[in-house]
VOLUMBA-634105 format. One line per field, with one value per residue (C-alpha): residue in one letter; residue number from 1; x, y, z. Coordinates in steps of 0.05 Angstrom, whole numbers. Example, Ala and Ser with C-alpha at 12.3 -4.5 7.8 and 13.67 -1.06 7.14 Angstrom:
<nodes>
type [A,S]
seq [1,2]
east [246,273]
north [-90,-21]
up [156,143]
</nodes>
This chain:
<nodes>
type [X,X,X,X,X,X,X,X,X,X,X,X,X,X,X,X,X,X,X,X,X,X,X,X,X,X,X,X,X,X,X,X,X,X,X,X,X,X,X,X,X,X,X,X,X,X,X,X,X,X,X,X,X,X,X,X,X,X,X,X,X,X,X,X,X,X,X,X,X,X,X,X,X,X,X,X,X,X,X,X,X,X,X,X,X,X,X,X,X,X,X,X,X,X,X,X,X,X,X,X,X,X,X,X,X,X,X,X,X,X,X,X,X,X,X,X,X,X,X,X,X,X,X,X,X,X,X,X,X,X,X,X,X,X,X,X,X,X,X,X,X,X,X,X,X,X,X,X,X,X,X,X,X,X,X,X,X,X,X,X,X,X,X,X,X,X,X,X,X,X,X,X,X,X,X,X,X,X,X,X,X,X,X,X,X,X,X,X,X,X,X,X,X,X,X,X,X,X,X,X,X,X,X,X,X,X,X,X,X,X,X,X,X,X,X,X,X,X,X,X,X,X,X,X,X,X,X,X,X,X,X,X,X,X,X,X,X,X,X,X,X,X,X,X,X,X,X,X,X,X,X,X,X,X]
seq [1,2,3,4,5,6,7,8,9,10,11,12,13,14,15,16,17,18,19,20,21,22,23,24,25,26,27,28,29,30,31,32,33,34,35,36,37,38,39,40,41,42,43,44,45,46,47,48,49,50,51,52,53,54,55,56,57,58,59,60,61,62,63,64,65,66,67,68,69,70,71,72,73,74,75,76,77,78,79,80,81,82,83,84,85,86,87,88,89,90,91,92,93,94,95,96,97,98,99,100,101,102,103,104,105,106,107,108,109,110,111,112,113,114,115,116,117,118,119,120,121,122,123,124,125,126,127,128,129,130,131,132,133,134,135,136,137,138,139,140,141,142,143,144,145,146,147,148,149,150,151,152,153,154,155,156,157,158,159,160,161,162,163,164,165,166,167,168,169,170,171,172,173,174,175,176,177,178,179,180,181,182,183,184,185,186,187,188,189,190,191,192,193,194,195,196,197,198,199,200,201,202,203,204,205,206,207,208,209,210,211,212,213,214,215,216,217,218,219,220,221,222,223,224,225,226,227,228,229,230,231,232,233,234,235,236,237,238,239,240,241,242,243,244,245,246,247,248,249,250,251,252,253,254]
east [-140,-72,-15,17,90,147,213,283,343,402,444,523,519,542,593,577,576,538,492,470,472,422,371,373,342,294,270,261,227,177,157,150,118,74,10,-28,-21,42,101,170,218,302,345,411,476,494,546,483,439,448,459,402,350,370,346,283,268,212,185,126,120,187,227,285,318,373,387,402,416,449,403,440,433,515,570,635,606,657,627,564,508,452,377,391,451,403,346,397,412,346,321,255,253,293,300,300,298,322,342,412,416,386,425,498,501,464,404,353,284,300,349,305,251,304,323,252,246,299,280,205,236,276,212,241,187,217,198,205,227,196,197,216,284,274,280,221,179,182,178,117,135,135,67,89,159,128,82,142,181,115,111,178,195,145,79,108,86,18,-31,-12,63,50,6,74,104,114,123,159,145,208,210,286,284,267,318,366,356,313,255,187,134,75,20,-24,31,54,-19,-37,19,1,-74,-44,-2,-56,-98,-40,-47,-110,-120,-66,-77,-151,-187,-172,-99,-93,-126,-86,-23,20,47,107,120,201,227,259,205,207,173,149,110,99,31,4,34,6,-58,-68,-121,-66,-3,8,74,146,214,257,332,363,313,313,391,357,324,280,261,244,201,157,148,121,85,39,0,-18]
north [-53,-19,-63,-67,-72,-72,-55,-63,-9,-40,28,17,-39,-115,-148,-198,-271,-233,-197,-263,-300,-253,-253,-325,-315,-274,-314,-373,-336,-303,-379,-395,-336,-289,-313,-253,-215,-166,-153,-156,-119,-120,-67,-82,-51,-61,-132,-163,-155,-216,-267,-254,-249,-317,-339,-309,-321,-376,-335,-299,-247,-221,-173,-150,-73,-30,35,77,78,128,179,158,94,87,116,142,146,119,80,89,31,40,18,-35,-65,-58,-96,-151,-173,-192,-129,-109,-42,13,72,134,208,180,238,220,222,287,311,283,275,338,304,352,340,351,306,248,258,229,175,158,159,104,64,65,50,-13,-42,-27,0,64,69,149,183,250,285,340,367,390,456,450,418,472,527,500,494,415,409,459,415,347,372,404,342,303,349,369,292,257,296,299,225,209,173,102,114,147,90,45,88,74,120,129,187,200,257,270,287,216,174,144,189,147,197,178,215,200,156,216,260,203,203,269,279,209,234,305,263,223,288,319,253,262,329,316,247,240,194,122,131,168,109,52,88,57,100,80,109,111,135,97,43,-18,-76,-40,20,-14,-38,38,63,11,12,88,94,121,82,17,-1,19,33,1,21,-3,-53,-87,-107,-163,-216,-221,-152,-142,-201,-178,-113,-152,-193,-136,-156,-222]
up [5,18,35,107,101,155,119,164,139,155,134,134,183,182,146,83,131,184,142,109,174,198,141,144,209,192,132,175,230,172,152,219,255,201,192,168,95,116,77,98,62,80,57,59,36,-37,-17,15,-39,-91,-40,17,-52,-71,3,-8,-81,-57,1,-28,32,33,-8,-18,-27,-40,0,-53,-130,-181,-219,-291,-330,-330,-339,-304,-242,-194,-132,-155,-172,-220,-214,-265,-231,-166,-208,-227,-161,-154,-109,-120,-79,-64,-5,-38,0,70,115,123,45,46,98,91,16,1,-38,-66,-84,-160,-154,-116,-171,-223,-178,-173,-248,-258,-196,-234,-301,-285,-248,-170,-118,-86,-12,-15,50,76,145,184,224,296,283,223,278,328,277,265,191,190,141,95,88,82,30,-10,-10,-36,-92,-116,-107,-126,-169,-235,-235,-265,-217,-245,-235,-168,-150,-146,-94,-20,34,91,141,179,231,232,310,318,280,315,372,414,415,376,352,395,363,359,327,275,254,250,201,163,156,122,82,47,42,0,-43,-51,-83,-125,-150,-118,-61,-92,-105,-26,1,-30,-14,33,84,135,197,207,281,326,324,368,395,449,418,336,368,384,324,279,305,279,220,167,192,146,180,189,158,213,226,299,304,239,263,308,284,342,349,277,269,329,299,238,281,311,233,255]
</nodes>
């Protein structure tokens, strides 16, 4: 049975004390209010990772993730952070291929494949993002775009390595815009993603792969989205910066 996951992406928000305070609220609320099998992952800026990992140490259903890492083991890469450094903070997950990294920092599928490899080598679970722009959606090319992102970024992996991946479908046109794919639109793409995985790795691997929805998910629409057959949770942006909103989304799976 595949995991139900609600992951928060704080992006470049919150100074150190504010982030630690928010996470402390989240952990306490999870202890009091989460009664299902769902997993909560908080992906913070690098500055918070060690401290919030310590706060989550004894909470079995809360995990910590980074938002990026470098594709090399170590070296003269000023300003970058390695997979080993992320792992040493206590983090267990890492977001890779977010549309903002692809758009603003020019991250290619080839580069992301290397980042996936180094993350897995160091025991980190990638939350690998795929999705189409507004132009690709309107042109009708979005299925091919998503298939190509999967093939180029992930399908070099063995079936066992691929089984460690969490996918996040993020329609780029719905991130930070207030727009949201309808539950039917999101389900259509999630079902397509699962079919592409099945064609590559078989039905068993596809059935066990968690696919999250990321694109202006909030407490009002989470229930409708998460009730879809192939949507296994969410990668939450703005709503993850408010403990009450974030927990209300996670509680959908109670």
